[in-house]
KEKE-3310 file (N, C-alpha, C; in steps of 0.2 Angstrom, whole numbers, plus 5000, padded with zeros to 4 digits):
npx = (5178:5165:5167:5157:5149:5144:5145:5131:5127:5134:5130:5116:5107:5109:5123:5129:5139:5156:5163:5181:5194:5212:5218:5225:5240:5246:5239:5224:5220:5210:5198:5188:5172:5163:5155:5144:5154:5164:5174:5190:5195:5205:5204:5206:5215:5213:5224:5226:5229:5220:5204:5195:5195:5195:5181:5178:5178:5180:5164:5160:5162:5154:5140:5144:5144:5136:5139:5135:5140:5155:5174:5190:5205:5213:5227:5241:5254:5263:5263:5251:5247:5241:5246:5247:5242:5233:5222:5219:5216:5203:5196:5191:5184:5177:5172:5165:5155:5148:5146:5139:5130:5133:5135:5152:5166:5178:5196:5209:5226:5235:5252:5246:5251:5262:5262:5254:5267:5274:5265:5267:5283:5281:5276:5285:5288:5294:5299:5299:5287:5278:5273:5259:5249:5250:5244:5229:5229:5234:5222:5214:5221:5215:5199:5201:5206:5194:5184:5189:5189:5174:5172:5184:5181:5182:5169:5167:5165:5154:5156)
npy = (4642:4640:4622:4628:4615:4611:4621:4628:4627:4635:4650:4649:4645:4642:4646:4656:4666:4675:4684:4684:4689:4694:4700:4714:4727:4734:4734:4727:4710:4705:4691:4683:4670:4659:4647:4640:4634:4628:4640:4650:4668:4679:4697:4714:4724:4732:4743:4755:4762:4765:4765:4772:4773:4757:4753:4760:4756:4741:4742:4748:4734:4726:4730:4729:4713:4707:4698:4682:4676:4679:4678:4679:4677:4670:4672:4667:4660:4646:4636:4638:4645:4660:4680:4696:4700:4693:4693:4712:4703:4698:4708:4714:4706:4706:4718:4720:4709:4717:4729:4725:4717:4704:4684:4682:4671:4664:4659:4646:4655:4652:4648:4655:4664:4665:4653:4660:4667:4660:4656:4669:4667:4657:4661:4671:4681:4691:4695:4712:4715:4707:4714:4718:4712:4703:4701:4697:4688:4677:4679:4672:4661:4659:4657:4645:4638:4638:4634:4622:4611:4615:4613:4617:4629:4641:4646:4666:4673:4682:4692)
npz = (5081:5067:5052:5037:5030:5017:5000:5000:5009:5016:5013:5014:5005:4986:4980:4967:4959:4967:4978:4979:4992:4995:5010:5012:5018:5014:5000:4992:4984:4975:4966:4956:4957:4947:4956:4951:4938:4945:4942:4946:4943:4946:4945:4950:4961:4974:4978:4987:5002:5013:5020:5016:5004:4997:5000:4993:4982:4980:4984:4972:4964:4970:4963:4952:4951:4961:4970:4982:4992:5002:5002:5013:5013:5026:5034:5041:5054:5048:5055:5060:5070:5075:5072:5067:5054:5057:5063:5059:5045:5048:5056:5044:5037:5044:5044:5029:5030:5040:5032:5020:5018:5016:5015:5025:5023:5029:5022:5027:5019:5020:5009:4996:4992:4989:4980:4969:4965:4961:4950:4939:4941:4931:4918:4914:4920:4932:4948:4954:4942:4944:4956:4951:4950:4960:4972:4967:4960:4972:4978:4969:4972:4983:4981:4973:4982:4991:4983:4979:4990:5001:5013:5020:5023:5035:5045:5050:5065:5077:5084)
capx = (5176:5166:5172:5156:5148:5145:5143:5125:5126:5137:5125:5107:5104:5113:5129:5132:5143:5159:5171:5188:5201:5218:5220:5237:5239:5243:5236:5219:5219:5203:5196:5180:5171:5158:5152:5142:5161:5167:5180:5188:5197:5211:5201:5211:5223:5214:5233:5225:5229:5215:5199:5188:5195:5194:5177:5174:5184:5171:5154:5158:5161:5147:5139:5143:5149:5130:5138:5128:5149:5163:5178:5189:5211:5213:5232:5242:5263:5268:5264:5242:5247:5244:5250:5244:5238:5229:5216:5217:5210:5199:5190:5190:5181:5170:5168:5162:5151:5143:5142:5136:5125:5132:5137:5159:5167:5188:5199:5216:5227:5245:5258:5242:5255:5270:5259:5252:5272:5277:5263:5270:5285:5282:5272:5288:5284:5298:5303:5292:5285:5273:5268:5252:5248:5251:5237:5222:5232:5236:5213:5211:5222:5209:5196:5199:5204:5185:5181:5193:5186:5174:5176:5189:5178:5178:5161:5166:5163:5146:5158)
capy = (4645:4632:4625:4624:4605:4610:4623:4630:4627:4640:4655:4643:4647:4642:4650:4657:4673:4673:4686:4682:4692:4693:4705:4717:4731:4739:4731:4717:4706:4703:4687:4681:4665:4657:4640:4632:4632:4629:4641:4658:4668:4686:4703:4716:4724:4737:4747:4760:4757:4772:4759:4773:4771:4753:4751:4762:4754:4735:4743:4747:4729:4723:4734:4726:4705:4705:4691:4680:4675:4684:4673:4681:4675:4670:4670:4662:4657:4640:4631:4640:4651:4668:4684:4702:4699:4686:4702:4715:4703:4693:4715:4715:4701:4706:4721:4715:4709:4722:4734:4724:4710:4699:4682:4678:4668:4662:4649:4648:4657:4648:4646:4657:4671:4658:4646:4663:4672:4655:4653:4670:4664:4650:4664:4675:4689:4690:4702:4721:4720:4701:4718:4723:4706:4696:4698:4695:4678:4674:4677:4665:4653:4657:4655:4642:4633:4635:4626:4613:4608:4619:4610:4623:4636:4644:4652:4670:4675:4684:4693)
capz = (5070:5062:5047:5034:5029:5008:5000:4998:5017:5019:5016:5016:4997:4982:4977:4962:4962:4973:4976:4984:4998:4998:5014:5014:5022:5006:4993:4994:4978:4976:4960:4956:4955:4948:4959:4945:4934:4951:4943:4951:4942:4946:4946:4952:4963:4975:4981:4995:5008:5015:5020:5012:4997:4998:5002:4986:4976:4983:4982:4964:4963:4972:4962:4943:4952:4962:4974:4984:4997:5001:5005:5014:5018:5037:5035:5046:5052:5046:5061:5063:5074:5070:5068:5068:5050:5057:5069:5055:5040:5052:5057:5037:5034:5048:5040:5023:5031:5043:5028:5014:5023:5014:5024:5025:5025:5025:5018:5026:5012:5018:5004:4993:4989:4985:4975:4966:4963:4955:4943:4936:4936:4926:4911:4913:4925:4940:4954:4956:4938:4947:4961:4950:4950:4961:4978:4963:4960:4976:4983:4965:4973:4989:4980:4970:4986:4994:4974:4980:4995:5004:5021:5024:5020:5041:5049:5052:5072:5076:5087)
cpx = (5174:5168:5161:5155:5145:5142:5140:5125:5130:5134:5115:5104:5109:5117:5131:5140:5150:5164:5175:5193:5207:5220:5226:5237:5240:5243:5228:5218:5213:5200:5190:5178:5165:5158:5148:5149:5165:5176:5182:5194:5201:5204:5202:5211:5218:5220:5229:5227:5225:5209:5192:5187:5194:5189:5172:5174:5176:5164:5154:5160:5156:5142:5136:5145:5138:5134:5132:5137:5153:5164:5185:5196:5211:5222:5236:5247:5260:5265:5252:5245:5243:5245:5245:5244:5234:5222:5215:5213:5206:5192:5191:5186:5172:5166:5165:5155:5147:5141:5139:5132:5125:5139:5148:5162:5176:5188:5205:5218:5234:5246:5251:5246:5262:5268:5260:5261:5277:5272:5265:5274:5288:5280:5279:5291:5292:5300:5297:5289:5277:5268:5262:5248:5245:5247:5231:5225:5231:5227:5212:5213:5218:5204:5194:5199:5196:5183:5184:5187:5185:5169:5180:5183:5177:5173:5164:5160:5159:5152:5157)
cpy = (4639:4629:4623:4616:4606:4618:4631:4630:4633:4648:4654:4644:4644:4647:4652:4662:4674:4679:4685:4689:4692:4698:4708:4721:4735:4739:4725:4717:4703:4695:4685:4672:4664:4649:4636:4628:4630:4635:4649:4662:4679:4692:4710:4717:4728:4741:4754:4757:4764:4766:4763:4771:4763:4748:4754:4760:4742:4739:4743:4738:4724:4722:4729:4720:4704:4698:4688:4679:4677:4680:4679:4678:4676:4668:4671:4660:4649:4636:4632:4646:4658:4672:4690:4701:4697:4691:4705:4710:4698:4702:4715:4713:4703:4713:4723:4715:4710:4726:4731:4718:4703:4693:4682:4676:4667:4656:4652:4648:4654:4648:4650:4663:4667:4655:4653:4667:4665:4656:4660:4671:4663:4655:4669:4680:4687:4698:4708:4719:4711:4706:4719:4718:4701:4695:4694:4688:4676:4673:4674:4662:4653:4654:4648:4633:4630:4631:4618:4608:4616:4618:4614:4626:4641:4653:4660:4672:4679:4689:4699)
cpz = (5069:5054:5042:5032:5018:5009:4999:5005:5022:5019:5014:5009:4992:4979:4970:4959:4966:4971:4982:4984:4997:5002:5011:5017:5018:5001:4998:4985:4978:4966:4962:4952:4954:4953:4950:4941:4940:4947:4944:4946:4943:4943:4942:4957:4967:4976:4982:5000:5016:5016:5017:5004:4994:4998:4994:4981:4977:4983:4976:4961:4964:4967:4954:4944:4954:4968:4981:4995:4993:5002:5007:5016:5026:5034:5041:5048:5049:5049:5061:5064:5068:5070:5066:5062:5047:5059:5062:5049:5045:5055:5050:5036:5039:5046:5034:5023:5034:5035:5023:5016:5017:5019:5020:5026:5026:5025:5022:5018:5016:5012:4997:4986:4985:4978:4967:4963:4959:4949:4938:4933:4929:4919:4913:4917:4933:4942:4956:4951:4942:4955:4958:4952:4953:4968:4972:4962:4967:4979:4976:4969:4982:4990:4975:4975:4990:4987:4977:4984:4999:5011:5024:5027:5033:5042:5054:5059:5073:5078:5087)
residu = (MET:GLN:GLN:ALA:ASN:GLN:GLN:SER:ASP:VAL:ILE:GLY:LEU:PRO:ILE:ASP:THR:ILE:ILE:ALA:PHE:ASP:PHE:GLY:THR:LYS:ARG:ILE:GLY:VAL:ALA:ILE:GLY:ASN:ASN:GLN:ILE:LYS:SER:ALA:ARG:PRO:LEU:ILE:THR:ILE:ASP:SER:GLU:LYS:THR:LYS:HIS:ARG:PHE:ILE:ALA:ILE:THR:LYS:LEU:ILE:GLU:THR:TRP:GLN:PRO:GLN:LEU:PHE:ILE:VAL:GLY:HIS:PRO:THR:HIS:VAL:ASP:GLY:SER:GLU:GLN:GLU:LEU:THR:ARG:LEU:SER:LEU:ARG:PHE:ALA:ARG:ARG:LEU:ARG:GLY:ARG:PHE:ARG:ILE:LYS:THR:VAL:LEU:ILE:ASP:GLU:ARG:TYR:THR:THR:CYS:ALA:ALA:SER:GLU:LEU:LEU:ARG:GLU:ALA:GLY:ILE:TYR:GLY:ILE:LYS:GLN:LYS:PRO:MET:LEU:ASP:GLN:LEU:ALA:ALA:GLN:GLN:ILE:LEU:GLN:SER:PHE:PHE:ASP:ASP:PRO:GLN:MET:ALA:ILE:THR:LEU:PRO:ASP:GLU)
# end
């Protein structure tokens, strides 16, 4: 996998709207961002394990927001080694790219869920009450990581 040099190089054109995903087997957190102002915000949590329902929801998001780029969190163990979710997340990213023909890159997502949980705790939201927002806040963290350091973007392999 290669890292992108600049945000505009990621897709070969200037980027305005980006949708980021925190992929999980039960839920997918989604965040939206604007590259011009380097701003990311949580959007929704897709709370379905069924691929069909997930892609119906994503199709609606694309129709509404017209993104030029997808970013998918790339989960690994703390030492950077792959885990089962790494493979599933990569598969999801490839499906996004193939189905919607929108450039898709990966961003290291280690600690994003922890950071999102900490933000919720600081807002006075604890335990099970975090569940509805946790994944979308993790997606926001993933997208903000891209804005902070676009060279960390990992080009999706062509396989």
